[in-house]
N, C-alpha and C positions, 0 to 999 in steps of 0.2 A: 570251701571255695569260695570265692571274693563275691558278691553281690553281682548280681549279672547287670550288665548295662545294656544287653540288647536280649530282645524275644524275639526265637527264633520258630515259626508257626508251621510243625512238617516235619518227623524224621524219617521221612524218603530218601530217595537221593539227593535231592536239592537240599534238603535239611539238612541231612550229614556234612554233605560237602559245605554248607554252611558253616556250620560247627566245630569242623576241620580248619578253615582259614580262619574263623576268627580266635580258635585257639592259638594258630601259628603266629598270628598278630598281636596276642595279648591280650584280646578284648574279652573278659568274663560274658558268657550268654547261657541261656535256658533256652529249651526247645519245649516245644507243646505237641504231644503226639496221641492222638485218638485211639490208636490201637493199642495193643498190648505189647508190641516190639516195633523194633525199627523194620525199615524196609520199605515201608508203603506200599505203592498197588504191586510190589514183586510177591509180596507175601502171600502166597494162595490161601483163601479161607479166612484172611482178616477182613475184619469190618470195614467195609468200604472198597475194597481191594476188585479189582475187574479182572483178577488173573483167573484162568482155564488152565486145565490138567495138560492140555498140549502146547502151551505159549511156550514159545522161545523167543529169542532176541530177534528182530528183523534187521538188526546190524552187526557188523562183523565185532567179534572181541578186540578184536586190533583197533576198531575204529571206537570202540565203548567205553574201554576201560579209563578209569582215572588216573592221569598221568603218573600219581603219587602212589598207586597200588594196582600192579598191575593185574589182571587175571592169569591163573595158571596155564602155562605152557602147554599142558596134556590135556586142557579143556577141548571139544571141539569148537569149528568157528563161532557157530549160533547155540550158545548154551540155553539150557530150558530154565524155567522160571525159579526151578528150586535151586539150582546153581548161582543164579542172579541174587536172589533173597540171601544166601548165604554168603555171597561175596559181599555184600552191603554190610551184613552182621559182623562179617570178619572187619571190614574197615571201619566199623565202630569200635571193635576192640582193640584193634592194631593201633588208634591213636586215641584211645580212652574217650571218646566221646559220651558212653551211654551214661556217664554221671551226670552230665548236663540235660538229659532229657527226662521229662516227666511223662510217662505213658499213662493212656487212659485217662488223658487231658484233654477236653475239647474246647476249643477257644470259641466263646459265644461272640465276643465282641472287643473290638480295638477303638481306641478312641485316644485325641489327643489330650494331655494332661501338661499344661503350661507349654515349655519348650521341651518337653517330651511326649512321652505314649503312656496309656494305661492298658494291660492285657487283661480281660475278662474272662476266665476258663472255669469249666467245672470238673472236677476230679472225682476219683472216688471217695474222699471226704467230703464233700460239698465243693463250693464257690472258691475260688482262688482270684486274686487281684494282684496284679506285677507292674510296678512302676519301672519305666525302662527309658533309654535315652533313643533307643531307634529300635524297628522292629522288620523282621525281613520276613515277608511271604514267600513260603517254600511248600506249600502244601500241595500241588499239583495242579489240573484243571480238568481230571477224566474223573469228577465224582459225581457232575449232575448228569444225568443221560437225556441227549436232543430225542425229542420223539417226532416226526414229522406232522404235521398238520393232518386234519383226517380227509382219506380220500373219498371219493362220493361211493355210495352205497353202503350195504351191511356187512362185517366181516365174521363170520363164524368161527375161523379159525381162533387156536391159541396165539397168545403172543408173546414175545419174550426179547426183552433189549441185551444187546452183548453184554453189558455192565453185568447181566444178571447170570450170563452163560459161563457153567462151570466144567463140564464135559461131555461125550458124545452119548451118554444113556440119557440124556436130556432130548434127544435126538432120534433114538431109536425106534424102528417101527413106523416113523411118521413121513408124511408128505410135506417136505421142508422146503420152504421160501425165503432166503436168505437175502437181506435188501442192503446195498453198501458196496463199496468198490475200494474200502482202505484194505489193512493187512487183516484187521480181525476178520471181517466179513469172507476173506480168503480162506484164513484158518478155518471158520466154521464150517464153509461149505465144504472145505477138504472133510473135514471130521464127519458132515453130514453123508458126504458120498459113500463112507464106508457104513454109516450106522442106519441110513434112515433109508425108507421103503424106494422116495425119489427125492431129487435135489433139483432146486431151481436157485438159480443166482440173477437176480434184477439189478440191472444197473442204470440210472438215471442218465448219466453221463459215461462216459468213454475215460479209462485211466490206462494209464501204461505199467505192464504187470512186468515187473525184473524178476528174473530167477537168481537165488540168493549166490550162484556162481556162474561167472562169466569166463570164458577161456582158462579154465581151471583155477579161478582165483574169487575168493570173496567179491562180490561184483561193486561193494561199496570200496574194496579199496583203489578199485583202476577209475574211479572218478574221480578219489582224492588226488591220485596220481596226477590228473590231469588239471584238478584244481589249482594246485600249487604253481602251474606254468599259464593257465589261459583264461582269456573271460569267460563269464560263463555262456554267452552266446556261442562261441567257437564250441565249448564243451558241449553245450547242449547238442548242437549239429552232429560232431562227433559220437557222440553218444547215442543219440537215437538211431544214427544210421548202422552203429555197432549192433543194438539191440535187435533192430528191425532184420539185418544181416542174419542174424546170429540165431533169433528167436520166431522171427517176422511179424508182422503188424498183428494188433489185438484183432482186428477183423478176422484173420485166420482161423482165431478160437472160437468165433460166434459172439464176440463182445464188440459193443460200440466204438464206433474210431472215437479217440480223444480230441477234442476241440482246443485243446492247448497242447503246447510242444512239451517234450521231455525237458524236466529241471522245472517245469514250472507250475507243480504240485508235488505233496510230498510223495515220492516212491510207493508203489504197492509192490512187496517183494512176495515172491511164493515160487519154490520149487515144483511143488505139487499140482496146484491148479490147474495149469495149463496141459499137464498129462491128465488128468482126471476129465477135463472138457473132453480132449482128443478121443477119450476110451468110452464117452458117453455116459460117465458116471455123475458128471455136473452137466445141465442144461443151461444155458445162458439165456436172461431174457430181457428185454430194454424195460423202461419203469412202467411202473403200474398207471393204468387206466384209471380201474374201478374193481371193488369188491361186488361179489353177489354170492351172499351164504358160505361154501367153503369154496369156491369157486373165485379167481382173481382173473382178470382180464388186463392185459398188457396194451401198451401204446401201437403196437404193431398188428393187432387184434387178435391173438393168440390169447385161448382160455385153457387155465390150469385149475385143478383141484387142489387144496393145500389142506393140512390141518395144522401146520405152524408156520407163525411168521417171525423171521428173528430180525429185529431191527438192528443193524449196523451202521447207525446213523449219527454217530459221534456224540458229542458232548456240549451242552452249554457251559461257556464260562463264568462261573460266578466266584463270588467273594464275598460268603455272605456275611462276615464279620465287620464288616467295612462299612462305614455309612456312605449312603448314594455319593456325597458331594465329595468324595473321595474317588470314586470310580466314573465321575464324567458321565459319557455316553455308554459306560457300560467297561466289565474289565477286559473285553477283548478289543475293545477301541481304545483304550487308556494309552497317552502317549508319553513313553517314559524313555529317559537319557539312557542311550545304548540297551535299550532293552530293560533295564535295571533300576534308574533312579526315577520316584516321583518327582515330577517338576514343581509342583506349588506345596510340598507337604514334608520339609526336611525330616531327615530320620525315618522314612519310608521307603523302604527297597524292596524287590521282588526276584527272588532266584528260579527261576522255571517258566516264566510266565511267555512262553514263546512256541513256535511250532518249525522244528529245524528240518531241513532236506535230509539229514542225516542223522546222528547218535545224538543223545543229550548229555551222558555223563560229563564228558571233557567240557560241555558249553555251561554245565552248572558250575564245575569247579572255576571255571574262567569266571564267571560271573561273580561267585562266591568271594574269590581274590579281590576283586575288585571291590567289592562292599566291605571286605574286611579292611583293606587300604585305605577307604575312606573315613572308618570309623577308628582306625587307629591315628591318622593323621597323617598317612604317608603319601596318598593321594587327594587330590583337590581338583574339583570338577571345574569346567569353562564357566564362564558368565553365564546368568540364567538364559539370556538373549540367545546365545552360542549353543545353549543345550536347546531350546526349542526350536532353531533352525535346524539343529542336527536332525531333531525327529520328524520335521516336515521334510525334509531332504529324503529321510530313509524311507518313508511313507509312501511320497512321490516314485521313489525307484521301486518299493516291494509293489505297490499297485501296479507301474509298468510291466513287472514280470508275473506276478500272480493275480491280477485282478482284483475284485472285491472280496476275495474270500480272506476274511479276516488279514488284511496286510498288515496290519499294527502290530502283529505276531509273528509275521515270516522272518525266516534268518536264512541265509546259506551257510551250511554249516562250516566249511574252509573260509570262506570270506571273514564269516562272522569271529570265528578263534581268532582269525587273524587280527581283527579290529580291536578285539579285547586288549590283546597283547601289547598293540599300538596304542591304545587308551590307557593302560597301567603306565606305560611309560612316560606317556606326555603328561599325566596327571600327578606323576613323580614329579617332574620337571616342574611342574606348576606350584607343587608344594614346596619344592626347597627355594625358589624364586620367591616365594611369599614369608621367608623364615628372616 
């Protein structure tokens, strides 16, 4: 293998897509992966993986698969984590990516070295140092659990973050309070409704809960069909009307009313949650007001006894191996051209530092192709002033749509995928004109 020109941090979906794109472009690369296999967060039981036994895709396989590696036709629409991890392993095998991956290598620090970069890692045989032209950060952002600020009072219940949840046996026989409104919260609440003595679900703010099937089709395929034809505001009105007509408003199930419109946050998908709520197997509660021993008081004045609190409160976005001067106000507020390229550090790119309204894999694939084209010299970015202007415009639009909850990272799946295609074409024209 030729000496690597590029170091990729991570060999999950983002890292593998990057290695594949670089190989296609003839750019030698090496990837550093802390676990002992590829696949990232989808590998159940791997160090740092948040996968749990009942985890499935929450986007349909047709909208999730890589363009150059379809998922098997006989798979269910929403495969489980075992299938997805195997799919990523097959992807690595099919395209010969494993030879470029150094397993059980943890990246400790990435620093500038002249016109390039130096990667410091720790492997089974000790420290490793590699000098490269470019670094691609592709190790995801679901590694550092976010825990809320302490509530008033003392809580005698046990605590568990969803990152450390592995299966219903951890909930068996307990009075469980699940806190959060994302996909993991809904999955864990449903698991608890079968295993626990009693299950409470606390949501500080309302969310739109979307069944995985609408009108007999995977729900995300319906919105995808609309996205190719309509602006998001019109899609929002149509989709929200369809959802409330077919399912009813969240308040019908005892959940708080969303203060945002549909498509203005990451959708929460669950087939089972609404059924378990209507059957009384999950009890909805508003936000927590205070704890008092084994009792929790909610903002509506109700009080319940609990043995276990499961915090499904997301993750802090951290890139601990990069110096603070490269991260500005924080990794979740870092302006990146097209959500990929660092504005002030040539040779530093990110694949997967985003939050999509839909699936991730196709976006990772498109970002990786842009990075590979840049490093192969077939794509040229616009002038720095133009890049900065694009970042400001995108942030303004994202803030108008999603508010102040990580607007730097937010992307609309279909619109962003189309934008990356246009960007690749425009950058190739710029590269041709510069020759």
